[in-house]
N, CA, C and O atoms as CSV, one atom per row, in Angstrom:
chain,resi,resn,atom,element,x,y,z
A,1,MET,N,N,-5.496,-26.129,-46.867
A,1,MET,CA,C,-4.807,-24.975,-46.319
A,1,MET,C,C,-3.802,-24.448,-47.338
A,1,MET,O,O,-3.236,-25.199,-48.132
A,2,ASN,N,N,-3.604,-23.158,-47.291
A,2,ASN,CA,C,-2.587,-22.579,-48.152
A,2,ASN,C,C,-1.240,-22.600,-47.429
A,2,ASN,O,O,-1.155,-22.999,-46.268
A,3,GLY,N,N,-0.202,-22.169,-48.121
A,3,GLY,CA,C,1.142,-22.225,-47.561
A,3,GLY,C,C,1.309,-21.401,-46.298
A,3,GLY,O,O,2.001,-21.818,-45.369
A,4,TYR,N,N,0.674,-20.226,-46.257
A,4,TYR,CA,C,0.795,-19.365,-45.078
A,4,TYR,C,C,0.198,-20.051,-43.851
A,4,TYR,O,O,0.814,-20.082,-42.785
A,5,GLU,N,N,-0.988,-20.591,-44.010
A,5,GLU,CA,C,-1.645,-21.253,-42.890
A,5,GLU,C,C,-0.876,-22.500,-42.459
A,5,GLU,O,O,-0.767,-22.781,-41.265
A,6,GLN,N,N,-0.350,-23.237,-43.412
A,6,GLN,CA,C,0.448,-24.422,-43.085
A,6,GLN,C,C,1.688,-24.043,-42.293
A,6,GLN,O,O,2.049,-24.717,-41.328
A,7,ASN,N,N,2.338,-22.962,-42.706
A,7,ASN,CA,C,3.522,-22.505,-41.967
A,7,ASN,C,C,3.178,-22.094,-40.546
A,7,ASN,O,O,3.934,-22.372,-39.617
A,8,LEU,N,N,2.042,-21.433,-40.373
A,8,LEU,CA,C,1.616,-21.065,-39.021
A,8,LEU,C,C,1.365,-22.314,-38.179
A,8,LEU,O,O,1.747,-22.358,-37.009
A,9,GLU,N,N,0.732,-23.319,-38.757
A,9,GLU,CA,C,0.469,-24.564,-38.034
A,9,GLU,C,C,1.775,-25.272,-37.661
A,9,GLU,O,O,1.911,-25.782,-36.549
A,10,LEU,N,N,2.729,-25.303,-38.587
A,10,LEU,CA,C,4.025,-25.925,-38.290
A,10,LEU,C,C,4.752,-25.170,-37.184
A,10,LEU,O,O,5.342,-25.777,-36.290
A,11,LEU,N,N,4.704,-23.854,-37.251
A,11,LEU,CA,C,5.330,-23.043,-36.207
A,11,LEU,C,C,4.655,-23.296,-34.859
A,11,LEU,O,O,5.328,-23.391,-33.833
A,12,LYS,N,N,3.354,-23.402,-34.864
A,12,LYS,CA,C,2.610,-23.681,-33.627
A,12,LYS,C,C,3.011,-25.042,-33.046
A,12,LYS,O,O,3.213,-25.166,-31.838
A,13,GLN,N,N,3.124,-26.050,-33.896
A,13,GLN,CA,C,3.529,-27.376,-33.431
A,13,GLN,C,C,4.930,-27.335,-32.830
A,13,GLN,O,O,5.199,-27.954,-31.800
A,14,SER,N,N,5.810,-26.602,-33.489
A,14,SER,CA,C,7.175,-26.459,-32.984
A,14,SER,C,C,7.179,-25.776,-31.621
A,14,SER,O,O,7.885,-26.206,-30.710
A,15,GLU,N,N,6.392,-24.716,-31.482
A,15,GLU,CA,C,6.316,-23.990,-30.212
A,15,GLU,C,C,5.691,-24.856,-29.115
A,15,GLU,O,O,6.062,-24.743,-27.947
A,16,GLN,N,N,4.749,-25.714,-29.488
A,16,GLN,CA,C,4.160,-26.626,-28.508
A,16,GLN,C,C,5.206,-27.613,-28.001
A,16,GLN,O,O,5.294,-27.874,-26.801
A,17,LYS,N,N,5.994,-28.158,-28.921
A,17,LYS,CA,C,7.045,-29.108,-28.531
A,17,LYS,C,C,8.060,-28.454,-27.608
A,17,LYS,O,O,8.565,-29.081,-26.677
A,18,ASN,N,N,8.355,-27.178,-27.878
A,18,ASN,CA,C,9.321,-26.446,-27.056
A,18,ASN,C,C,8.689,-25.831,-25.814
A,18,ASN,O,O,9.367,-25.154,-25.041
A,19,GLN,N,N,7.423,-26.058,-25.623
A,19,GLN,CA,C,6.655,-25.584,-24.477
A,19,GLN,C,C,6.696,-24.071,-24.316
A,19,GLN,O,O,6.815,-23.555,-23.204
A,20,HIS,N,N,6.596,-23.373,-25.431
A,20,HIS,CA,C,6.488,-21.911,-25.424
A,20,HIS,C,C,4.997,-21.565,-25.515
A,20,HIS,O,O,4.487,-21.235,-26.586
A,21,PHE,N,N,4.328,-21.645,-24.395
A,21,PHE,CA,C,2.877,-21.537,-24.389
A,21,PHE,C,C,2.365,-20.157,-24.787
A,21,PHE,O,O,1.295,-20.043,-25.385
A,22,SER,N,N,3.108,-19.122,-24.465
A,22,SER,CA,C,2.649,-17.795,-24.876
A,22,SER,C,C,2.680,-17.670,-26.397
A,22,SER,O,O,1.796,-17.042,-26.980
A,23,SER,N,N,3.670,-18.250,-27.040
A,23,SER,CA,C,3.737,-18.238,-28.502
A,23,SER,C,C,2.611,-19.065,-29.108
A,23,SER,O,O,2.043,-18.697,-30.136
A,24,VAL,N,N,2.296,-20.176,-28.469
A,24,VAL,CA,C,1.203,-21.032,-28.952
A,24,VAL,C,C,-0.119,-20.272,-28.878
A,24,VAL,O,O,-0.923,-20.334,-29.808
A,25,LEU,N,N,-0.344,-19.564,-27.789
A,25,LEU,CA,C,-1.568,-18.769,-27.656
A,25,LEU,C,C,-1.643,-17.694,-28.735
A,25,LEU,O,O,-2.688,-17.505,-29.357
A,26,LEU,N,N,-0.558,-17.008,-28.949
A,26,LEU,CA,C,-0.516,-15.969,-29.965
A,26,LEU,C,C,-0.780,-16.558,-31.353
A,26,LEU,O,O,-1.511,-15.970,-32.150
A,27,LEU,N,N,-0.198,-17.693,-31.634
A,27,LEU,CA,C,-0.417,-18.353,-32.922
A,27,LEU,C,C,-1.860,-18.845,-33.059
A,27,LEU,O,O,-2.427,-18.805,-34.150
A,28,ASN,N,N,-2.448,-19.302,-31.966
A,28,ASN,CA,C,-3.865,-19.706,-32.011
A,28,ASN,C,C,-4.746,-18.525,-32.409
A,28,ASN,O,O,-5.630,-18.663,-33.255
A,29,TYR,N,N,-4.508,-17.379,-31.807
A,29,TYR,CA,C,-5.268,-16.175,-32.156
A,29,TYR,C,C,-5.011,-15.794,-33.614
A,29,TYR,O,O,-5.941,-15.456,-34.347
A,30,THR,N,N,-3.766,-15.849,-34.023
A,30,THR,CA,C,-3.402,-15.478,-35.390
A,30,THR,C,C,-4.100,-16.383,-36.405
A,30,THR,O,O,-4.617,-15.906,-37.415
A,31,LEU,N,N,-4.114,-17.676,-36.137
A,31,LEU,CA,C,-4.765,-18.619,-37.050
A,31,LEU,C,C,-6.263,-18.360,-37.149
A,31,LEU,O,O,-6.826,-18.387,-38.244
A,32,VAL,N,N,-6.902,-18.113,-36.033
A,32,VAL,CA,C,-8.341,-17.838,-36.047
A,32,VAL,C,C,-8.629,-16.556,-36.823
A,32,VAL,O,O,-9.537,-16.517,-37.652
A,33,ILE,N,N,-7.858,-15.515,-36.553
A,33,ILE,CA,C,-8.052,-14.247,-37.267
A,33,ILE,C,C,-7.852,-14.460,-38.764
A,33,ILE,O,O,-8.642,-13.975,-39.573
A,34,TYR,N,N,-6.818,-15.168,-39.124
A,34,TYR,CA,C,-6.541,-15.424,-40.539
A,34,TYR,C,C,-7.705,-16.159,-41.200
A,34,TYR,O,O,-8.128,-15.795,-42.297
A,35,ARG,N,N,-8.220,-17.183,-40.541
A,35,ARG,CA,C,-9.327,-17.958,-41.121
A,35,ARG,C,C,-10.594,-17.113,-41.254
A,35,ARG,O,O,-11.317,-17.221,-42.244
A,36,TYR,N,N,-10.852,-16.287,-40.271
A,36,TYR,CA,C,-12.031,-15.413,-40.350
A,36,TYR,C,C,-11.864,-14.360,-41.443
A,36,TYR,O,O,-12.815,-14.052,-42.161
A,37,LEU,N,N,-10.667,-13.813,-41.568
A,37,LEU,CA,C,-10.451,-12.801,-42.606
A,37,LEU,C,C,-10.616,-13.396,-44.001
A,37,LEU,O,O,-11.025,-12.698,-44.928
A,38,ARG,N,N,-10.307,-14.661,-44.152
A,38,ARG,CA,C,-10.542,-15.312,-45.439
A,38,ARG,C,C,-12.031,-15.389,-45.747
A,38,ARG,O,O,-12.419,-15.474,-46.912
A,39,ALA,N,N,-12.866,-15.361,-44.715
A,39,ALA,CA,C,-14.319,-15.404,-44.905
A,39,ALA,C,C,-14.848,-14.105,-45.498
A,39,ALA,O,O,-15.987,-14.059,-45.963
A,40,LEU,N,N,-14.043,-13.054,-45.490
A,40,LEU,CA,C,-14.472,-11.784,-46.084
A,40,LEU,C,C,-14.765,-11.926,-47.576
A,40,LEU,O,O,-15.441,-11.080,-48.162
A,41,ILE,N,N,-14.266,-12.973,-48.178
A,41,ILE,CA,C,-14.549,-13.244,-49.583
A,41,ILE,C,C,-16.045,-13.483,-49.767
A,41,ILE,O,O,-16.621,-13.115,-50.791
A,42,ASP,N,N,-16.666,-14.104,-48.764
A,42,ASP,CA,C,-18.069,-14.495,-48.873
A,42,ASP,C,C,-19.022,-13.729,-47.961
A,42,ASP,O,O,-20.232,-13.756,-48.185
A,43,LEU,N,N,-18.515,-13.058,-46.955
A,43,LEU,CA,C,-19.369,-12.411,-45.953
A,43,LEU,C,C,-19.049,-10.924,-45.843
A,43,LEU,O,O,-18.045,-10.447,-46.373
A,44,THR,N,N,-19.920,-10.206,-45.146
A,44,THR,CA,C,-19.680,-8.778,-44.941
A,44,THR,C,C,-18.697,-8.579,-43.784
A,44,THR,O,O,-18.596,-9.436,-42.905
A,45,PRO,N,N,-17.977,-7.460,-43.778
A,45,PRO,CA,C,-17.042,-7.188,-42.685
A,45,PRO,C,C,-17.728,-7.198,-41.314
A,45,PRO,O,O,-17.160,-7.687,-40.338
A,46,GLU,N,N,-18.941,-6.660,-41.245
A,46,GLU,CA,C,-19.661,-6.629,-39.969
A,46,GLU,C,C,-19.930,-8.037,-39.454
A,46,GLU,O,O,-19.758,-8.309,-38.266
A,47,MET,N,N,-20.351,-8.933,-40.346
A,47,MET,CA,C,-20.618,-10.313,-39.942
A,47,MET,C,C,-19.353,-11.002,-39.448
A,47,MET,O,O,-19.370,-11.695,-38.431
A,48,VAL,N,N,-18.257,-10.807,-40.174
A,48,VAL,CA,C,-16.997,-11.463,-39.826
A,48,VAL,C,C,-16.471,-10.932,-38.494
A,48,VAL,O,O,-16.095,-11.713,-37.620
A,49,LEU,N,N,-16.443,-9.615,-38.335
A,49,LEU,CA,C,-15.929,-9.031,-37.085
A,49,LEU,C,C,-16.790,-9.406,-35.888
A,49,LEU,O,O,-16.268,-9.719,-34.818
A,50,SER,N,N,-18.089,-9.377,-36.062
A,50,SER,CA,C,-18.993,-9.711,-34.974
A,50,SER,C,C,-18.825,-11.170,-34.545
A,50,SER,O,O,-18.776,-11.475,-33.353
A,51,ASP,N,N,-18.739,-12.059,-35.522
A,51,ASP,CA,C,-18.573,-13.476,-35.201
A,51,ASP,C,C,-17.199,-13.748,-34.592
A,51,ASP,O,O,-17.073,-14.554,-33.671
A,52,LEU,N,N,-16.181,-13.081,-35.103
A,52,LEU,CA,C,-14.839,-13.240,-34.555
A,52,LEU,C,C,-14.781,-12.749,-33.112
A,52,LEU,O,O,-14.169,-13.391,-32.258
A,53,LYS,N,N,-15.410,-11.625,-32.845
A,53,LYS,CA,C,-15.478,-11.080,-31.483
A,53,LYS,C,C,-16.160,-12.086,-30.545
A,53,LYS,O,O,-15.673,-12.347,-29.445
A,54,ASP,N,N,-17.279,-12.643,-30.989
A,54,ASP,CA,C,-18.005,-13.627,-30.185
A,54,ASP,C,C,-17.191,-14.902,-29.985
A,54,ASP,O,O,-17.198,-15.486,-28.901
A,55,HIS,N,N,-16.497,-15.326,-31.025
A,55,HIS,CA,C,-15.669,-16.534,-30.936
A,55,HIS,C,C,-14.576,-16.359,-29.880
A,55,HIS,O,O,-14.370,-17.236,-29.042
A,56,PHE,N,N,-13.877,-15.220,-29.926
A,56,PHE,CA,C,-12.828,-14.962,-28.947
A,56,PHE,C,C,-13.394,-14.894,-27.536
A,56,PHE,O,O,-12.783,-15.384,-26.586
A,57,GLU,N,N,-14.550,-14.291,-27.410
A,57,GLU,CA,C,-15.177,-14.175,-26.089
A,57,GLU,C,C,-15.515,-15.559,-25.522
A,57,GLU,O,O,-15.219,-15.852,-24.363
A,58,ARG,N,N,-16.132,-16.397,-26.344
A,58,ARG,CA,C,-16.471,-17.761,-25.889
A,58,ARG,C,C,-15.212,-18.546,-25.531
A,58,ARG,O,O,-15.166,-19.225,-24.505
A,59,THR,N,N,-14.202,-18.451,-26.376
A,59,THR,CA,C,-12.956,-19.187,-26.149
A,59,THR,C,C,-12.277,-18.724,-24.868
A,59,THR,O,O,-11.844,-19.544,-24.058
A,60,TYR,N,N,-12.183,-17.424,-24.688
A,60,TYR,CA,C,-11.502,-16.880,-23.517
A,60,TYR,C,C,-12.240,-17.231,-22.226
A,60,TYR,O,O,-11.613,-17.578,-21.224
A,61,LYS,N,N,-13.555,-17.144,-22.251
A,61,LYS,CA,C,-14.338,-17.399,-21.034
A,61,LYS,C,C,-14.329,-18.871,-20.628
A,61,LYS,O,O,-14.637,-19.202,-19.483
A,62,ARG,N,N,-13.978,-19.751,-21.558
A,62,ARG,CA,C,-13.872,-21.178,-21.221
A,62,ARG,C,C,-12.591,-21.490,-20.459
A,62,ARG,O,O,-12.497,-22.526,-19.802
A,63,ARG,N,N,-11.626,-20.621,-20.540
A,63,ARG,CA,C,-10.351,-20.864,-19.863
A,63,ARG,C,C,-10.524,-20.651,-18.358
A,63,ARG,O,O,-11.045,-19.629,-17.912
A,64,GLU,N,N,-10.077,-21.634,-17.600
A,64,GLU,CA,C,-10.179,-21.515,-16.143
A,64,GLU,C,C,-9.122,-20.569,-15.586
A,64,GLU,O,O,-9.407,-19.749,-14.712
A,65,HIS,N,N,-7.909,-20.690,-16.097
A,65,HIS,CA,C,-6.801,-19.868,-15.608
A,65,HIS,C,C,-6.013,-19.342,-16.811
A,65,HIS,O,O,-4.971,-19.895,-17.164
A,66,PRO,N,N,-6.512,-18.280,-17.434
A,66,PRO,CA,C,-5.799,-17.762,-18.607
A,66,PRO,C,C,-4.452,-17.160,-18.222
A,66,PRO,O,O,-4.294,-16.564,-17.157
A,67,LEU,N,N,-3.494,-17.335,-19.116
A,67,LEU,CA,C,-2.182,-16.714,-18.921
A,67,LEU,C,C,-2.315,-15.212,-19.137
A,67,LEU,O,O,-3.264,-14.744,-19.766
A,68,GLU,N,N,-1.364,-14.474,-18.615
A,68,GLU,CA,C,-1.398,-13.012,-18.752
A,68,GLU,C,C,-1.408,-12.594,-20.222
A,68,GLU,O,O,-2.121,-11.665,-20.601
A,69,ILE,N,N,-0.618,-13.281,-21.049
A,69,ILE,CA,C,-0.557,-12.941,-22.467
A,69,ILE,C,C,-1.908,-13.194,-23.141
A,69,ILE,O,O,-2.312,-12.457,-24.041
A,70,ASP,N,N,-2.594,-14.237,-22.695
A,70,ASP,CA,C,-3.918,-14.553,-23.240
A,70,ASP,C,C,-4.892,-13.416,-22.939
A,70,ASP,O,O,-5.650,-12.992,-23.811
A,71,THR,N,N,-4.865,-12.938,-21.722
A,71,THR,CA,C,-5.749,-11.841,-21.323
A,71,THR,C,C,-5.419,-10.564,-22.102
A,71,THR,O,O,-6.321,-9.849,-22.540
A,72,LEU,N,N,-4.141,-10.285,-22.270
A,72,LEU,CA,C,-3.729,-9.088,-23.013
A,72,LEU,C,C,-4.195,-9.156,-24.478
A,72,LEU,O,O,-4.723,-8.181,-25.013
A,73,ILE,N,N,-3.994,-10.304,-25.111
A,73,ILE,CA,C,-4.405,-10.464,-26.510
A,73,ILE,C,C,-5.918,-10.363,-26.616
A,73,ILE,O,O,-6.439,-9.672,-27.492
A,74,TYR,N,N,-6.619,-11.049,-25.728
A,74,TYR,CA,C,-8.085,-11.041,-25.749
A,74,TYR,C,C,-8.625,-9.614,-25.605
A,74,TYR,O,O,-9.479,-9.187,-26.381
A,75,GLU,N,N,-8.125,-8.889,-24.613
A,75,GLU,CA,C,-8.614,-7.528,-24.370
A,75,GLU,C,C,-8.305,-6.599,-25.546
A,75,GLU,O,O,-9.143,-5.786,-25.936
A,76,GLN,N,N,-7.117,-6.721,-26.101
A,76,GLN,CA,C,-6.752,-5.892,-27.250
A,76,GLN,C,C,-7.657,-6.194,-28.443
A,76,GLN,O,O,-8.143,-5.276,-29.105
A,77,CYS,N,N,-7.882,-7.474,-28.716
A,77,CYS,CA,C,-8.755,-7.864,-29.832
A,77,CYS,C,C,-10.178,-7.363,-29.606
A,77,CYS,O,O,-10.799,-6.831,-30.525
A,78,GLN,N,N,-10.692,-7.526,-28.404
A,78,GLN,CA,C,-12.056,-7.077,-28.119
A,78,GLN,C,C,-12.190,-5.569,-28.323
A,78,GLN,O,O,-13.187,-5.101,-28.873
A,79,ASN,N,N,-11.193,-4.814,-27.884
A,79,ASN,CA,C,-11.224,-3.364,-28.077
A,79,ASN,C,C,-11.238,-3.002,-29.558
A,79,ASN,O,O,-11.999,-2.132,-29.982
A,80,ILE,N,N,-10.404,-3.666,-30.335
A,80,ILE,CA,C,-10.360,-3.390,-31.775
A,80,ILE,C,C,-11.685,-3.754,-32.430
A,80,ILE,O,O,-12.204,-2.985,-33.239
A,81,PHE,N,N,-12.241,-4.919,-32.093
A,81,PHE,CA,C,-13.507,-5.350,-32.701
A,81,PHE,C,C,-14.631,-4.384,-32.354
A,81,PHE,O,O,-15.415,-4.007,-33.225
A,82,LYS,N,N,-14.716,-3.980,-31.087
A,82,LYS,CA,C,-15.762,-3.040,-30.678
A,82,LYS,C,C,-15.631,-1.716,-31.419
A,82,LYS,O,O,-16.621,-1.151,-31.883
A,83,LYS,N,N,-14.397,-1.230,-31.523
A,83,LYS,CA,C,-14.146,0.038,-32.213
A,83,LYS,C,C,-14.546,-0.065,-33.684
A,83,LYS,O,O,-15.243,0.811,-34.197
A,84,LYS,N,N,-14.119,-1.110,-34.356
A,84,LYS,CA,C,-14.415,-1.259,-35.785
A,84,LYS,C,C,-15.911,-1.469,-36.022
A,84,LYS,O,O,-16.462,-0.919,-36.975
A,85,LEU,N,N,-16.571,-2.249,-35.181
A,85,LEU,CA,C,-18.012,-2.458,-35.326
A,85,LEU,C,C,-18.772,-1.158,-35.091
A,85,LEU,O,O,-19.754,-0.880,-35.780
A,86,ALA,N,N,-18.326,-0.362,-34.125
A,86,ALA,CA,C,-18.962,0.940,-33.882
A,86,ALA,C,C,-18.756,1.871,-35.072
A,86,ALA,O,O,-19.670,2.601,-35.457
A,87,GLU,N,N,-17.560,1.849,-35.654
A,87,GLU,CA,C,-17.293,2.671,-36.838
A,87,GLU,C,C,-18.203,2.278,-37.997
A,87,GLU,O,O,-18.719,3.140,-38.708
A,88,ILE,N,N,-18.394,0.995,-38.182
A,88,ILE,CA,C,-19.271,0.513,-39.259
A,88,ILE,C,C,-20.699,0.973,-39.012
A,88,ILE,O,O,-21.380,1.439,-39.925
A,89,GLU,N,N,-21.145,0.837,-37.764
A,89,GLU,CA,C,-22.508,1.228,-37.425
A,89,GLU,C,C,-22.702,2.736,-37.573
A,89,GLU,O,O,-23.717,3.183,-38.108
A,90,GLU,N,N,-21.735,3.516,-37.101
A,90,GLU,CA,C,-21.829,4.979,-37.176
A,90,GLU,C,C,-21.780,5.494,-38.612
A,90,GLU,O,O,-22.369,6.528,-38.927
A,91,SER,N,N,-21.086,4.780,-39.469
A,91,SER,CA,C,-20.960,5.236,-40.856
A,91,SER,C,C,-22.303,5.174,-41.576
A,91,SER,O,O,-22.532,5.910,-42.535
A,92,GLY,N,N,-23.181,4.302,-41.116
A,92,GLY,CA,C,-24.498,4.184,-41.731
A,92,GLY,C,C,-24.470,3.491,-43.079
A,92,GLY,O,O,-25.511,3.307,-43.710
A,93,LYS,N,N,-23.297,3.110,-43.516
A,93,LYS,CA,C,-23.189,2.409,-44.788
A,93,LYS,C,C,-23.644,0.959,-44.611
A,93,LYS,O,O,-23.360,0.315,-43.602
A,94,ILE,N,N,-24.339,0.484,-45.595
A,94,ILE,CA,C,-24.729,-0.915,-45.583
A,94,ILE,C,C,-23.672,-1.656,-46.385
A,94,ILE,O,O,-23.623,-1.584,-47.613
A,95,LEU,N,N,-22.834,-2.368,-45.655
A,95,LEU,CA,C,-21.775,-3.115,-46.314
A,95,LEU,C,C,-22.339,-4.417,-46.834
A,95,LEU,O,O,-23.080,-5.115,-46.142
A,96,SER,N,N,-21.987,-4.725,-48.036
A,96,SER,CA,C,-22.537,-5.911,-48.654
A,96,SER,C,C,-21.434,-6.696,-49.330
A,96,SER,O,O,-20.271,-6.295,-49.356
A,97,ASN,N,N,-21.836,-7.814,-49.869
A,97,ASN,CA,C,-20.921,-8.675,-50.579
A,97,ASN,C,C,-21.655,-9.189,-51.806
A,97,ASN,O,O,-22.777,-9.679,-51.678
A,98,PRO,N,N,-21.064,-9.096,-52.988
A,98,PRO,CA,C,-21.756,-9.525,-54.203
A,98,PRO,C,C,-22.223,-10.980,-54.168
A,98,PRO,O,O,-23.285,-11.306,-54.697
A,99,LYS,N,N,-21.434,-11.850,-53.547
A,99,LYS,CA,C,-21.844,-13.254,-53.463
A,99,LYS,C,C,-23.091,-13.402,-52.598
A,99,LYS,O,O,-23.992,-14.174,-52.928
A,100,LEU,N,N,-23.144,-12.661,-51.489
A,100,LEU,CA,C,-24.316,-12.724,-50.620
A,100,LEU,C,C,-25.546,-12.162,-51.317
A,100,LEU,O,O,-26.642,-12.712,-51.208
A,101,GLU,N,N,-25.353,-11.058,-52.037
A,101,GLU,CA,C,-26.475,-10.464,-52.761
A,101,GLU,C,C,-27.038,-11.444,-53.796
A,101,GLU,O,O,-28.254,-11.561,-53.948
A,102,LYS,N,N,-26.157,-12.137,-54.496
A,102,LYS,CA,C,-26.591,-13.120,-55.490
A,102,LYS,C,C,-27.316,-14.279,-54.815
A,102,LYS,O,O,-28.317,-14.768,-55.338
A,103,LEU,N,N,-26.830,-14.720,-53.675
A,103,LEU,CA,C,-27.477,-15.797,-52.937
A,103,LEU,C,C,-28.875,-15.392,-52.495
A,103,LEU,O,O,-29.816,-16.176,-52.623
A,104,VAL,N,N,-29.023,-14.182,-51.980
A,104,VAL,CA,C,-30.333,-13.683,-51.562
A,104,VAL,C,C,-31.271,-13.626,-52.759
A,104,VAL,O,O,-32.438,-14.005,-52.662
A,105,GLU,N,N,-30.757,-13.154,-53.882
A,105,GLU,CA,C,-31.567,-13.075,-55.099
A,105,GLU,C,C,-32.041,-14.469,-55.529
A,105,GLU,O,O,-33.209,-14.646,-55.875
A,106,LEU,N,N,-31.155,-15.439,-55.507
A,106,LEU,CA,C,-31.522,-16.810,-55.892
A,106,LEU,C,C,-32.529,-17.414,-54.916
A,106,LEU,O,O,-33.459,-18.110,-55.325
A,107,LEU,N,N,-32.339,-17.145,-53.631
A,107,LEU,CA,C,-33.285,-17.658,-52.633
A,107,LEU,C,C,-34.673,-17.056,-52.813
A,107,LEU,O,O,-35.682,-17.747,-52.674
A,108,LYS,N,N,-34.716,-15.763,-53.124
A,108,LYS,CA,C,-36.006,-15.106,-53.361
A,108,LYS,C,C,-36.703,-15.714,-54.569
A,108,LYS,O,O,-37.903,-15.983,-54.528
A,109,LYS,N,N,-35.954,-15.931,-55.641
A,109,LYS,CA,C,-36.534,-16.555,-56.840
A,109,LYS,C,C,-37.049,-17.952,-56.517
A,109,LYS,O,O,-38.133,-18.346,-56.947
A,110,HIS,N,N,-36.258,-18.684,-55.759
A,110,HIS,CA,C,-36.637,-20.052,-55.387
A,110,HIS,C,C,-37.876,-20.052,-54.489
A,110,HIS,O,O,-38.743,-20.915,-54.625
A,111,ALA,N,N,-37.959,-19.095,-53.582
A,111,ALA,CA,C,-39.089,-19.019,-52.662
A,111,ALA,C,C,-40.379,-18.631,-53.383
A,111,ALA,O,O,-41.469,-18.999,-52.944
A,112,ASP,N,N,-40.262,-17.890,-54.485
A,112,ASP,CA,C,-41.443,-17.496,-55.241
A,112,ASP,C,C,-42.062,-18.656,-56.017
A,112,ASP,O,O,-43.224,-18.592,-56.419
A,113,ASN,N,N,-41.294,-19.695,-56.222
A,113,ASN,CA,C,-41.774,-20.870,-56.962
A,113,ASN,C,C,-42.718,-21.673,-56.063
A,113,ASN,O,O,-42.295,-22.143,-55.006
A,114,PRO,N,N,-44.016,-21.847,-56.462
A,114,PRO,CA,C,-44.954,-22.561,-55.607
A,114,PRO,C,C,-44.645,-24.043,-55.451
A,114,PRO,O,O,-45.115,-24.665,-54.498
A,115,ASN,N,N,-43.880,-24.617,-56.346
A,115,ASN,CA,C,-43.521,-26.041,-56.275
A,115,ASN,C,C,-42.186,-26.267,-55.591
A,115,ASN,O,O,-41.632,-27.364,-55.658
A,116,SER,N,N,-41.666,-25.246,-54.938
A,116,SER,CA,C,-40.357,-25.323,-54.334
A,116,SER,C,C,-40.339,-26.335,-53.194
A,116,SER,O,O,-41.204,-26.311,-52.319
A,117,ARG,N,N,-39.352,-27.219,-53.211
A,117,ARG,CA,C,-39.208,-28.214,-52.135
A,117,ARG,C,C,-38.626,-27.597,-50.862
A,117,ARG,O,O,-38.740,-28.175,-49.781
A,118,GLY,N,N,-38.011,-26.441,-50.988
A,118,GLY,CA,C,-37.370,-25.805,-49.844
A,118,GLY,C,C,-38.318,-25.120,-48.891
A,118,GLY,O,O,-37.897,-24.641,-47.839
A,119,LYS,N,N,-39.589,-25.063,-49.237
A,119,LYS,CA,C,-40.541,-24.359,-48.364
A,119,LYS,C,C,-41.000,-25.204,-47.226
A,119,LYS,O,O,-41.800,-24.754,-46.406
């Protein structure tokens, strides 16, 4: 973990000890968003946003009795994700990532090899 993420974790632990559950929920969302945004280095924005949206949905639906703040954060995040994903789709641009393109290229080369063990 980097310093920013470590500080968020320490703050979360402190808030847990002080039983500030709304702050803990907010920090949980913040940590997940931060970790997913770091994935933008390797993945496309559409992949990251879509997976993050699904992750929040699964997490929220597992809660039996969500706090009001949890519902507010969840709904706000879902609205933002839907809006951004729609904008990406409407733009018609194919967003890519150089690392992914290189990986696809290497996989294609590997798949063309008749002696490939990966087949």
